[in-house]
C-alpha positions in Angstrom: 8.2 -25.4 18.5 4.6 -24.2 18.0 2.6 -26.4 15.7 1.7 -25.3 12.2 -1.8 -23.7 12.3 -4.6 -25.1 10.2 -4.9 -23.3 7.0 -1.2 -22.5 6.5 0.8 -23.7 3.6 3.4 -22.8 1.0 1.6 -22.4 -2.3 3.8 -22.6 -5.5 2.6 -20.6 -8.4 5.9 -20.6 -10.3 8.8 -23.1 -10.1 11.0 -20.2 -8.9 9.1 -20.3 -5.5 10.1 -23.9 -4.9 13.8 -22.9 -4.4 12.9 -20.8 -1.5 11.7 -23.4 1.0 11.7 -27.1 1.8 8.6 -29.4 2.2 9.4 -29.9 5.8 9.4 -26.2 6.7 6.3 -25.1 8.5 4.7 -21.8 9.5 4.7 -21.4 13.2 2.3 -19.3 15.3 4.5 -17.7 17.8 1.8 -15.8 19.7 -1.9 -14.7 19.6 -4.1 -12.2 21.5 -3.9 -8.9 19.4 -6.6 -6.9 17.7 -4.5 -5.7 14.8 -0.8 -6.6 14.5 1.4 -4.4 12.4 4.9 -3.0 11.9 7.3 -5.8 12.9 11.0 -4.8 13.4 13.9 -7.0 14.2 16.7 -6.2 16.7 19.6 -8.5 16.3 21.7 -7.4 19.2 18.9 -8.4 21.7 17.4 -11.1 19.4 14.0 -9.8 19.7 11.1 -8.5 17.5 9.0 -5.4 18.2 5.6 -5.0 16.6 2.5 -2.9 17.1 -1.0 -3.9 18.2 -2.6 -0.6 17.2 -6.2 -0.7 18.6 -4.8 -1.9 22.0 -2.4 1.1 22.0 0.6 -1.0 22.8 3.8 -2.4 21.2 4.8 -6.0 21.9 8.1 -7.8 22.2 8.9 -11.4 21.2 12.1 -12.8 22.6 13.9 -15.4 20.3 16.0 -16.7 23.2 12.9 -18.2 25.2 9.9 -17.4 23.0 8.4 -15.2 25.6 6.1 -12.3 24.7 5.8 -9.1 26.7 4.5 -5.6 26.4 7.3 -3.4 25.1 5.5 0.0 25.4 2.0 1.0 26.6 0.5 3.3 25.7 2.1 3.5 22.4 0.3 6.4 20.9 -1.4 3.9 18.6 1.9 3.1 16.9 1.8 1.5 13.5 4.9 1.0 11.4 8.3 0.4 12.9 11.8 0.0 11.5 15.5 0.1 12.7 18.0 2.8 11.5 21.6 2.0 10.7 22.5 2.8 14.3 20.1 0.2 15.6 17.5 2.7 16.9 13.7 2.1 16.8 11.9 4.4 14.3 8.1 4.5 14.8 5.0 5.9 13.1 2.4 7.0 15.7 -1.3 7.5 14.8 -2.5 9.3 18.0 0.2 11.9 18.0 0.4 12.0 14.2 4.2 11.9 14.2 7.4 9.9 13.5 9.6 9.2 16.5 13.0 7.6 17.2 13.7 5.7 20.4 17.1 6.6 21.4 19.6 4.0 23.0 19.0 5.5 26.4 15.2 5.1 26.0 14.3 8.7 25.4 12.2 9.5 22.5 13.0 12.1 19.8 10.4 13.5 17.5 11.5 13.4 13.9 8.4 14.9 12.2 4.9 15.9 13.2 4.2 18.8 10.7 4.6 19.7 7.1 4.5 23.4 6.1 3.1 24.2 9.5 0.2 21.6 9.3 -0.2 18.5 11.3 0.5 15.3 9.5 -2.4 13.0 8.8 -1.3 9.8 10.7 2.1 8.4 9.7 1.7 4.7 8.7 5.0 3.0 7.6 8.6 3.9 7.5 11.9 2.8 6.1 15.3 4.3 6.4 17.8 4.7 3.5 21.5 3.9 4.0 22.2 7.6 3.9 20.2 8.1 7.1 17.2 9.7 5.4 13.8 8.5 6.8 11.0 7.9 4.3 7.4 7.4 5.5 3.8 7.3 4.2 1.1 9.5 5.6 -2.5 8.3 4.8 -5.5 9.3 7.0 -6.3 6.0 8.6 -5.5 7.1 12.1 -7.8 10.1 12.1 -10.7 8.5 10.3 -12.1 7.0 13.5 -11.2 6.6 17.1 -10.3 2.9 16.7 -6.7 3.3 15.7 -6.0 6.8 16.8 -8.4 9.8 17.2 -10.9 11.2 14.7 -9.8 14.5 13.4 -10.1 16.6 10.2 -6.9 16.5 8.0 -4.9 19.6 7.9 -3.0 18.6 4.7 -4.3 18.3 1.2 -3.9 14.7 0.2 -1.9 11.8 1.4 1.7 11.5 0.5 5.1 10.0 1.1 7.7 12.2 2.8 11.5 12.1 3.4 13.0 13.4 6.5 16.6 14.9 6.4 18.4 13.2 9.5 20.4 16.3 10.3 18.0 19.3 9.7 14.8 17.1 10.1 13.3 19.1 7.1 10.5 17.2 5.4 10.3 16.9 1.7 7.2 15.8 -0.1 8.1 12.9 -2.5 4.8 12.0 -4.1 1.5 13.7 -5.0 -0.8 11.2 -6.8 -1.5 8.5 -4.1 -5.0 7.9 -2.6 -3.7 6.1 0.5 0.1 5.5 0.5 1.0 2.6 2.8 3.9 0.1 2.9 7.2 1.1 1.3 10.6 -0.5 0.8 13.8 0.1 -1.2 15.4 -2.4 -3.6 18.6 -4.0 -2.6 20.7 -1.4 -4.4 18.3 1.4 -3.3 17.8 2.5 -6.9 14.1 1.5 -6.7 11.5 2.4 -4.2 8.3 0.4 -3.9 5.1 2.0 -2.4 1.8 0.4 -1.7 -1.4 2.3 -2.3 -4.4 0.9 -0.4 -7.0 3.5 -1.5 -9.5 0.8 -2.2 -10.3 0.7 1.4 -12.2 4.0 1.2 -12.6 4.6 -2.6 -14.7 2.2 -4.8 -12.6 0.8 -7.5 -9.6 2.5 -5.9 -6.0 1.3 -6.0 -4.9 -2.0 -4.5 -1.4 -2.2 -5.9 2.3 -1.6 -5.3 4.1 1.0 -7.6 7.7 1.1 -8.5 9.8 4.4 -8.6 13.3 5.1 -9.7 15.3 6.9 -7.0 17.4 9.5 -8.7 20.9 10.6 -7.5 19.4 13.7 -5.8 16.9 11.3 -4.1 14.0 12.6 -6.2 11.6 10.0 -7.6 10.6 9.2 -11.1 8.6 6.6 -12.8 5.9 5.3 -10.7 4.4 2.5 -12.8 2.2 -0.2 -11.1 4.5 -3.2 -10.3 1.8 -5.5 -9.0 -1.9 -5.6 -8.3 -3.3 -7.6 -5.4 -5.5 -10.5 -6.3 -6.8 -11.0 -2.7 -7.5 -8.0 -0.6 -4.8 -5.3 -0.3 -1.1 -5.0 -0.1 -0.2 -3.3 3.2 3.3 -3.7 4.3 6.1 -5.6 2.6 9.9 -6.2 2.6 12.6 -7.1 0.0 15.0 -10.0 0.0 18.6 -9.9 -1.2 17.6 -10.9 -4.8 15.0 -8.1 -5.0 11.9 -10.3 -4.4 9.0 -8.6 -2.8 7.3 -10.4 0.2 4.1 -8.6 0.8 1.0 -8.9 3.0 -2.4 -9.7 1.6 -5.9 -10.9 2.7 -4.8 -14.6 2.4 -1.3 -14.5 3.7 2.0 -13.4 2.2 2.5 -13.0 -1.6 6.0 -13.4 -3.2 6.9 -11.4 -6.3 9.9 -11.8 -8.4 11.6 -8.5 -9.4 10.1 -9.0 -13.0 6.6 -8.6 -11.3 5.5 -12.3 -11.5 3.6 -13.6 -8.4 5.7 -16.9 -7.8 4.1 -18.0 -4.7 2.1 -17.5 -1.5 2.5 -18.4 2.2 -1.2 -19.1 3.2 -2.2 -17.7 6.6 -5.5 -18.1 8.2 -6.2 -14.5 8.8 -5.5 -11.1 7.1 -1.8 -10.3 7.1 -0.8 -6.6 7.6 2.9 -6.7 7.5 6.2 -8.7 7.4 9.9 -8.4 8.1 13.0 -10.5 8.0 14.9 -11.5 11.1 16.8 -14.1 13.0 20.6 -14.6 13.1 20.9 -15.0 9.4 17.9 -12.7 8.5 16.2 -15.7 6.9 13.3 -16.0 9.1 10.2 -14.2 7.8 8.1 -12.7 10.7 4.4 -12.3 9.7 1.8 -10.0 11.5 -1.5 -11.5 11.0 -4.6 -9.8 12.4 -4.4 -11.3 15.8 -1.3 -13.3 15.8 2.5 -13.3 15.2 3.6 -16.1 12.8 7.1 -16.9 11.3 8.6 -19.2 8.6 12.1 -19.9 7.6 12.9 -19.3 3.9 15.9 -19.9 1.6 16.8 -16.3 1.2 17.7 -13.3 3.4 16.2 -9.9 4.0 18.1 -7.1 2.4 17.9 -4.8 5.5 16.9 -4.6 9.0 13.4 -3.4 9.9 
């Protein structure tokens, strides 16, 4: 077992968080050596985790069976967010090619989306898959602002939005129109709610640094959009939801855990900025944490609601 890194701890802000871990549970650093870790996705059949190292233009693979880490794909087109669809296939957001792709079981790559209304996407960032097979992704401009995480280019679209891909026709539907920089997103356990982060504060003074909550209507349109939580340290980037509907989200000081009522109940302190998290392991009760340079994990007394 890796030793707990200095500066990591479970911080209880509300008694409800005390029920989610034991005093002897520690945060483990599983690997280090990246420039910016992002987009973890768990594959139970192979017992491994895939994640992106965006500036190094590679995807990494951690094997639970022996703890080894290897390069899964390089170059990766500056991949960012990843998830797993209901058929166990890898779905990836790529900055460099400005597209969303799916890696098939035979290793071939299918382009799911790269344009909207004839114009190139900005730089797809994070992605989730609904149980009906529709793919939902955010499309801010981070991958085209500089050459560090993609390639500098002028946007061809007006604004940054969240889109839905039809799994059969691959038609894109624009789902939002009032975000500055839409980022992480996740469904509630019953898929009646969609949470979307806005990290507009990165490039707009006084801009948003919060998660908004939308109602998913029967026709898959969205309504509502009120602010669910505002970040008290840095920005919310990527996040995942557990089976009770709690939000486990990245922040500058680690992972923040929110009750479904919007209360910040606790934090897992990590000694570097966290970009994203996911649940994995045999019982989906192991939280994998992408810090800036390192991959961490911690066991918790709950379970992720979905793969990816």
